[in-house]
C-alpha positions as CSV (number, residue, x, y, z in Angstrom):
1,M,0.0,0.0,0.0
2,L,1.4,3.4,-1.1
3,V,0.8,6.1,1.5
4,H,1.0,9.8,0.7
5,N,1.6,11.6,4.0
6,R,-0.5,14.6,3.4
7,V,-2.0,16.4,6.3
8,P,-4.8,17.2,6.9
9,I,-6.1,14.6,4.3
10,E,-3.9,11.5,4.2
11,L,-4.3,9.5,0.9
12,S,-3.6,5.8,0.5
13,E,-4.3,3.3,-2.2
14,L,-6.4,0.2,-1.7
15,K,-8.0,-2.4,-3.9
16,T,-11.4,-4.0,-3.4
17,K,-11.8,-7.8,-3.3
18,S,-12.3,-7.8,-7.1
19,G,-9.3,-5.6,-7.6
20,H,-11.0,-2.2,-8.2
21,P,-8.7,0.7,-7.2
22,I,-9.8,2.8,-4.3
23,V,-8.3,6.0,-3.0
24,R,-8.7,6.2,0.8
25,A,-8.9,9.7,2.2
26,K,-8.4,9.9,5.9
27,F,-9.4,13.3,7.3
28,V,-6.9,13.8,10.2
29,S,-7.3,17.4,11.1
30,E,-9.1,20.6,10.0
31,V,-9.6,20.7,6.2
32,T,-9.6,24.0,4.5
33,V,-11.2,24.9,1.2
34,R,-7.6,24.9,-0.3
35,D,-7.0,21.4,1.1
36,A,-10.3,20.2,-0.5
37,T,-9.4,21.8,-3.8
38,E,-6.0,20.1,-3.8
39,Y,-7.6,16.8,-3.0
40,F,-9.8,17.1,-6.1
41,A,-6.8,18.1,-8.2
42,A,-5.7,14.5,-7.6
43,V,-9.0,12.8,-8.4
44,R,-10.6,14.9,-11.2
45,A,-10.7,13.7,-14.8
46,G,-7.2,13.0,-16.2
47,A,-5.6,13.1,-12.8
48,K,-3.8,10.3,-10.9
49,Y,-7.0,8.9,-9.2
50,D,-9.4,9.5,-12.1
51,G,-11.8,6.6,-12.2
52,W,-10.9,5.3,-8.7
53,G,-13.5,4.7,-6.0
54,H,-13.3,6.9,-2.9
55,L,-13.3,5.8,0.7
56,A,-13.6,8.7,3.1
57,C,-12.9,8.2,6.8
58,G,-11.6,9.9,9.9
59,N,-12.9,13.3,11.0
60,V,-15.3,13.5,8.0
61,T,-18.1,15.2,10.1
62,G,-15.6,17.9,11.3
63,V,-15.4,19.7,8.0
64,S,-17.0,23.1,7.6
65,G,-20.0,23.8,5.4
66,E,-17.8,25.7,3.0
67,V,-15.5,22.7,2.6
68,R,-18.5,20.3,2.3
69,K,-19.7,22.5,-0.6
70,V,-16.4,22.1,-2.4
71,L,-16.3,18.3,-1.7
72,S,-19.8,17.8,-3.1
73,S,-19.4,20.1,-6.1
74,E,-16.4,18.5,-7.8
75,Q,-18.2,15.4,-9.3
76,T,-16.9,15.0,-12.9
77,D,-19.7,13.0,-14.5
78,Q,-23.2,13.6,-13.2
79,S,-24.6,10.7,-15.2
80,N,-22.1,8.2,-13.7
81,P,-20.7,9.7,-10.5
82,T,-17.6,8.1,-8.9
83,P,-18.6,5.7,-6.1
84,V,-17.9,7.3,-2.7
85,A,-18.2,5.4,0.6
86,V,-18.0,7.5,3.8
87,V,-17.2,5.7,7.1
88,L,-19.0,7.2,10.1
89,E,-18.8,5.5,13.4
90,S,-21.8,7.3,14.9
91,A,-25.2,5.8,14.0
92,L,-26.7,9.3,14.2
93,A,-24.1,10.7,11.8
94,R,-24.7,7.9,9.4
95,M,-28.4,8.5,9.5
96,A,-28.0,12.2,8.8
97,A,-25.4,11.6,6.0
98,S,-27.6,8.9,4.3
99,L,-30.5,11.4,4.3
100,T,-28.3,14.1,2.8
101,M,-26.9,11.7,0.2
102,R,-30.3,10.5,-0.8
103,L,-31.6,14.0,-1.2
104,S,-28.7,14.8,-3.5
105,G,-29.9,12.1,-5.9
106,N,-26.4,10.4,-6.0
107,A,-26.9,6.7,-5.8
108,N,-23.1,6.1,-5.9
109,T,-22.6,7.6,-2.4
110,D,-23.4,6.0,0.9
111,S,-22.2,5.9,4.5
112,F,-21.0,2.9,6.5
113,K,-20.2,1.8,10.0
114,D,-16.7,0.4,9.1
115,E,-14.2,0.2,6.3
116,A,-14.8,-3.5,5.6
117,E,-18.5,-2.8,5.0
118,A,-17.6,0.3,2.8
119,L,-15.1,-1.7,0.7
120,A,-17.6,-4.5,0.1
121,W,-20.2,-1.9,-1.2
122,L,-17.5,-0.1,-3.2
123,D,-16.6,-3.4,-4.9
124,G,-20.1,-3.8,-6.3
125,K,-20.5,-0.1,-7.2
126,M,-17.1,0.1,-8.9
127,K,-18.0,-2.9,-11.2
128,A,-21.1,-1.0,-12.4
129,F,-19.2,2.3,-12.6
130,V,-16.4,0.9,-14.7
131,E,-18.9,-0.9,-17.1
132,K,-21.0,2.3,-17.5
133,R,-17.9,4.4,-18.1
134,A,-16.5,1.9,-20.7
135,A,-19.9,1.9,-22.5
136,A,-20.0,5.7,-22.5
137,S,-16.4,5.9,-23.8
138,G,-17.2,3.4,-26.5
139,S,-20.2,5.3,-27.7
140,K,-18.2,8.5,-27.8
141,K,-15.6,6.9,-30.0
142,T,-18.1,5.4,-32.4
143,G,-20.6,8.4,-32.3
């Protein structure tokens, strides 16, 4: 596992059981708008982690509203959003996050109690994400 020691968001690389690449973002301290923007520079279209699933953990609920706005606005493909699993230990935080995620209309984002559960969900979501992305890429080439 390759670890990038970036504070306040530490990035590491994982694979799901089926081998899908996942970037794990551990929020370890206060995240600024600049930090969130730098994070997305690594995951946007054409960047190192383009097409990878996301696993967010750590102090995810401690980010400001302004940072949350940046984190939720950077989706590259609205018709096939990158799968994002958020690990929240608190049942109340998971319930609030799930409601927010459902209201956003993004079926590729959900919250989980632990990383094992999140990775299992990401495994299935990444399969569908990759297939849909390949189909869209093929239709663009032929169309």
